[in-house]
C-alpha positions in Angstrom: -3.1 -4.3 5.1 -2.3 -7.5 6.3 0.4 -9.8 4.1 0.0 -12.9 2.7 2.3 -15.4 4.6 4.4 -16.0 1.5 4.7 -12.2 1.3 5.9 -12.0 5.1 8.2 -14.8 4.8 9.9 -13.1 2.0 10.6 -10.1 4.0 11.9 -12.3 6.8 14.6 -14.0 4.5 15.6 -10.5 3.5 16.4 -9.9 7.1 17.7 -13.2 7.7 15.2 -14.9 9.9 15.2 -18.8 8.9 12.5 -19.9 7.4 11.2 -23.1 5.3 12.4 -23.3 1.8 8.8 -22.9 -0.2 7.1 -22.7 -3.6 4.1 -20.4 -4.2 1.8 -21.9 -7.0 -1.4 -21.0 -8.5 -2.0 -24.7 -10.5 -2.5 -27.9 -8.3 -0.1 -29.4 -11.1 2.8 -27.4 -9.9 2.4 -28.9 -6.6 4.3 -32.0 -7.9 7.2 -30.4 -9.3 7.5 -28.5 -5.9 7.2 -31.8 -3.7 9.9 -33.5 -5.8 12.4 -30.6 -4.8 11.5 -30.1 -1.5 10.6 -33.6 -0.2 7.9 -33.8 2.3 6.0 -30.7 2.2 2.8 -28.8 3.7 0.2 -27.2 1.7 -1.0 -24.2 3.0 -3.5 -21.9 1.5 -2.6 -18.2 1.2 -5.5 -16.3 2.4 -5.3 -13.4 5.1 -7.9 -15.2 7.3 -6.9 -16.7 10.6 -8.0 -20.5 11.3 -6.6 -22.0 8.2 -5.5 -25.3 9.8 -9.3 -25.7 11.0 -10.8 -24.8 8.0 -8.5 -27.3 6.2 -6.3 -24.8 4.4 -3.3 -26.7 5.6 -2.2 -30.3 4.7 0.7 -32.4 4.7 1.8 -34.4 2.2 4.6 -36.9 2.0 4.8 -37.7 -1.9 4.3 -35.4 -4.9 1.3 -36.9 -6.0 0.0 -36.3 -2.3 0.9 -32.9 -2.5 -1.2 -32.4 -6.0 -3.9 -33.8 -4.5 -4.1 -31.3 -1.4 -3.3 -28.6 -3.5 -6.2 -29.7 -5.5 -8.6 -29.8 -2.6 -7.2 -26.4 -1.3 -7.3 -24.3 -4.7 -10.7 -22.9 -4.9 -12.0 -23.2 -1.2 -13.4 -20.6 0.7 -12.0 -19.7 3.9 -13.8 -17.1 6.3 -15.7 -15.9 3.1 -12.1 -15.9 1.1 -11.3 -17.5 -2.1 -8.1 -19.6 -2.4 -6.2 -18.8 -5.5 -2.7 -19.5 -4.4 -0.9 -22.2 -2.2 2.3 -21.9 -0.7 4.2 -25.5 -1.3 6.7 -25.7 1.9 9.4 -28.3 3.3 8.1 -30.1 6.2 10.1 -29.2 9.3 9.3 -31.5 12.1 9.1 -29.0 15.3 11.0 -30.3 18.7 9.4 -27.5 20.2 6.9 -24.8 19.2 6.9 -21.0 20.7 5.5 -17.8 20.0 7.1 -14.7 19.1 5.3 -11.3 18.3 5.6 -7.5 18.4 2.7 -5.1 18.4 1.5 -1.7 19.4 0.6 -1.7 23.2 -1.8 1.7 22.6 -2.5 1.9 26.0 1.5 2.1 26.7 2.1 3.8 23.7 4.9 1.7 22.5 5.8 -1.5 21.0 5.6 -4.6 23.0 7.3 -8.1 22.6 5.1 -10.9 23.3 6.5 -14.5 23.7 5.4 -17.9 24.9 6.3 -21.5 25.0 2.7 -22.1 24.0 3.5 -21.7 20.2 1.3 -23.0 17.4 -2.2 -22.0 19.4 -4.2 -18.8 19.8 -2.2 -16.3 21.7 -5.3 -14.6 22.8 -6.8 -17.8 24.3 -3.1 -18.5 26.1 -3.1 -14.8 27.8 -6.9 -15.9 29.2 -6.3 -19.2 30.5 -2.5 -19.0 31.0 -1.4 -15.9 31.4 1.9 -16.8 33.2 2.7 -18.3 30.2 3.4 -15.1 27.9 6.3 -12.6 28.5 5.8 -9.0 28.0 8.7 -6.6 27.0 7.8 -3.1 26.4 10.1 -1.0 23.9 11.0 2.7 24.2 10.6 3.8 20.5 13.3 6.7 21.0 16.0 4.0 22.0 14.9 0.9 20.7 15.4 -2.6 21.4 18.2 -3.0 23.6 20.3 -6.3 24.2 19.6 -7.5 27.8 15.6 -7.2 26.5 16.3 -9.6 23.7 18.2 -12.0 26.2 15.6 -11.8 28.5 12.8 -12.8 25.9 15.4 -15.6 24.7 16.1 -17.0 28.3 12.1 -17.3 28.8 12.0 -19.3 25.7 14.8 -21.7 26.1 18.1 -21.3 27.4 19.3 -24.1 25.3 18.7 -22.0 22.0 19.1 -18.7 23.4 21.8 -17.2 21.0 19.5 -18.0 17.9 16.8 -16.6 19.6 18.5 -13.2 20.2 19.2 -13.2 16.7 15.7 -13.6 15.6 14.0 -11.1 18.1 16.8 -8.4 17.1 15.8 -9.2 13.5 12.1 -9.6 14.0 12.3 -5.9 15.7 14.2 -4.5 12.6 11.3 -6.1 10.3 8.6 -4.5 12.4 9.8 -0.7 12.6 11.5 -0.6 9.3 8.4 -2.1 7.5 5.7 0.1 9.7 4.1 -2.6 11.0 1.4 -2.9 13.6 2.0 -6.4 13.9 4.8 -8.9 13.2 4.3 -12.4 14.5 6.1 -16.0 14.1 4.0 -18.6 15.4 5.0 -21.2 15.6 8.8 -20.2 16.2 10.2 -23.6 16.1 13.5 -25.4 17.5 14.1 -28.5 15.1 17.1 -30.5 14.9 19.0 -27.6 16.7 18.1 -24.6 14.8 15.5 -22.1 15.2 13.1 -21.2 12.4 9.9 -19.4 11.7 7.3 -22.0 10.4 4.5 -19.6 10.0 4.7 -15.6 9.4 2.1 -12.8 9.7 2.6 -9.0 9.3 0.3 -6.0 9.6 1.1 -3.0 8.0 -0.2 0.4 8.9 -2.3 1.4 6.2 -1.3 5.1 6.9 2.4 4.5 6.4 1.8 2.6 3.0 3.2 5.3 1.1 6.8 4.8 2.5 6.4 1.3 1.5 6.7 -0.9 -1.9 4.2 -3.4 -1.2 1.8 -4.6 -3.8 -1.4 -5.2 -2.3 -2.9 -8.6 -3.0 -6.1 -8.8 -1.5 -8.2 -6.8 -4.3 -10.0 -10.2 -5.0 -10.8 -11.0 -1.5 -13.8 -9.4 0.4 -11.6 -7.4 2.5 -10.0 -6.2 -0.6 -13.2 -5.0 -2.1 -14.6 -3.4 0.5 -11.3 -1.4 0.7 -11.6 -0.3 -2.8 -14.8 1.0 -1.8 -13.7 2.9 1.0 -15.2 0.5 3.8 -13.6 -2.0 6.2 -14.7 -5.8 6.1 -13.5 -8.2 8.5 -14.9 -12.0 8.2 -15.6 -13.6 11.2 -17.1 -16.9 11.8 -20.9 -16.5 12.8 -23.8 -16.7 10.6 -25.4 -13.0 11.2 -24.3 -10.4 8.4 -23.6 -6.7 9.9 -23.7 -3.8 7.9 -23.4 -0.8 10.0 -22.0 2.8 9.6 -19.3 3.9 11.8 -16.6 1.7 13.6 -18.0 2.1 17.1 -21.5 1.6 16.3 -20.4 -1.6 14.1 -18.7 -3.0 17.4 -21.6 -2.1 19.6 -23.5 -4.3 16.9 -21.2 -7.0 17.1 -21.1 -7.2 20.9 -24.8 -7.0 21.1 -25.3 -10.1 18.6 -22.5 -12.0 21.1 -24.5 -10.7 24.1 -27.6 -12.4 23.2 -26.1 -15.3 22.3 -25.6 -15.6 18.8 -22.4 -14.8 16.4 -21.7 -12.1 13.6 -20.6 -13.5 10.4 -18.7 -10.0 9.9 -17.6 -6.3 10.5 -18.6 -4.5 8.0 -18.1 -0.5 8.4 -19.8 1.6 5.4 -18.6 4.7 7.0 -19.7 8.1 7.6 -21.2 9.5 4.3 -21.8 6.3 2.8 -23.2 6.7 -1.0 -26.3 4.3 -2.4 -23.3 2.6 -4.3 -21.2 1.7 -1.4 -24.3 0.3 0.5 -24.9 -2.0 -2.8 -21.2 -3.3 -2.5 -21.6 -3.6 1.3 -24.8 -6.1 0.7 -23.1 -8.0 -2.2 -20.2 -8.6 -0.2 -21.8 -9.5 3.2 -24.5 -11.7 1.3 -21.7 -13.6 -0.4 -20.6 -15.6 2.7 -22.3 -18.6 2.4 -22.5 -19.0 6.3 -24.9 -15.8 6.3 -28.7 -16.8 7.6 -29.8 -13.3 8.1 -28.3 -9.6 7.9 -28.7 -6.6 9.8 -28.4 -3.2 8.5 -27.7 -0.5 11.3 -27.6 2.8 10.2 -27.1 6.1 12.3 -27.9 8.8 9.5 -25.8 11.9 9.8 -23.9 12.4 6.4 -25.0 9.0 5.5 -28.6 9.4 4.1 -31.6 7.0 5.5 -33.5 7.4 1.9 -30.2 6.3 0.0 -29.5 3.4 2.3 -33.2 2.3 1.3 -32.7 2.9 -2.3 -29.7 0.7 -2.1 -31.4 -2.0 -0.5 -34.3 -2.2 -2.8 -32.1 -2.2 -6.0 -30.2 -5.4 -3.9 -33.0 -7.2 -2.5 -33.5 -9.1 -5.5 -30.1 -10.6 -5.4 -30.3 -11.1 -1.9 -31.6 -14.5 -0.6 -31.4 -14.2 3.1 -34.0 -12.1 5.2 -33.0 -8.5 6.7 -33.4 -6.6 9.8 -33.1 -2.6 9.4 -32.6 0.0 11.9 -32.8 3.5 10.2 -32.3 6.6 12.5 -31.5 10.0 11.8 -31.1 12.1 8.4 -34.2 11.0 6.2 -35.2 8.3 8.4 -39.0 8.6 7.8 -38.6 8.7 3.9 -36.1 5.3 4.3 -38.7 3.6 6.1 -41.6 4.4 4.1 -39.4 3.2 1.1 -38.8 0.1 2.6 -42.2 -0.9 4.1 -43.6 -2.6 0.8 -40.6 -5.2 1.0 -42.0 -6.8 4.4 -38.8 -5.8 5.7 -38.5 -6.2 9.7 -37.5 -2.9 11.3 -35.9 -1.9 14.5 -35.9 1.3 16.8 -32.3 0.5 18.6 -29.5 -1.9 18.2 -30.7 -3.9 21.1 -33.9 -4.4 19.3 -32.2 -4.9 16.0 -30.0 -7.5 17.7 -32.6 -9.5 19.3 -34.6 -9.4 15.9 -32.1 -10.8 13.9 -31.2 -13.5 16.3 -35.2 -14.2 16.3 -35.5 -14.4 12.4 -32.2 -16.3 12.0 -33.7 -19.1 14.0 -37.2 -19.0 12.1 -35.0 -19.3 9.0 -33.1 -22.1 9.8 
């Protein structure tokens, strides 16, 4: 479960990690009162999708009136299919230096890893590709925990002039990571401003399998990700225009890779999972098609526990609501029955994932 920024910062504050003072609002008019108290502010959309800044979901306001206008602009907008219903009004802190600090799980090493970079405020994956020497990594033995010397090594890499403060943040972030069953705890950017170190952004992803140990209210019920989760499915918004509905995480990833291999971009990851019912497939179609960027939809079902005729019935029932064309690949249990049911709709069929990817891209070009 990914937490909203404001929720992650509340946890950071409990562990005494410095964060800017802020107010969470749901009405644009309340932004003015917050800005009058805080001064210059940053108005930040509260969604769990990345790329908020590029989408116009993070704006700076010098005055209360500007804060209200910015909040009006952001509230109600959609970022990667996620509607913005909350905005964080936060005091503006001008960074003298931006750094990256994160802790995640290195599955190959089977232990947590701290990653730090002097290139904060940018995509850490892009930094890893283009400037790997600018990322410092330290593995942590989960049995012995974080050692003082490891925290100092991270701090010295980021900046000796603030090493004592950074050491403190590193140790506290590790406690956040372990105590809250995180798979990711990230500060980007970790900023040096006016001689102080402060977390300007916060990201936390909790292990779903450990949520029974935690006391968090899930806030994503109204998002597409949350809606999919409520129906036993997985949905992640991406930046392309080809909607994908697939059963099985491995097949879903292979489908996304095939779309990219043929020169296009998927709009989402959607795993309806093994044994998906007719109602789940209907819900999946409604979720994927609700993304306005979607130009075509690829449905790739390998029938085992999932029955192809049930998938076909779901498509038939929901198709009048869907305004974009489909490519369907059905294979496995009741495949012939499912195809026969769909033939009268004039749907484009494919016999393999590779063929489906090619056809959905061609169909998308025609549709444009």
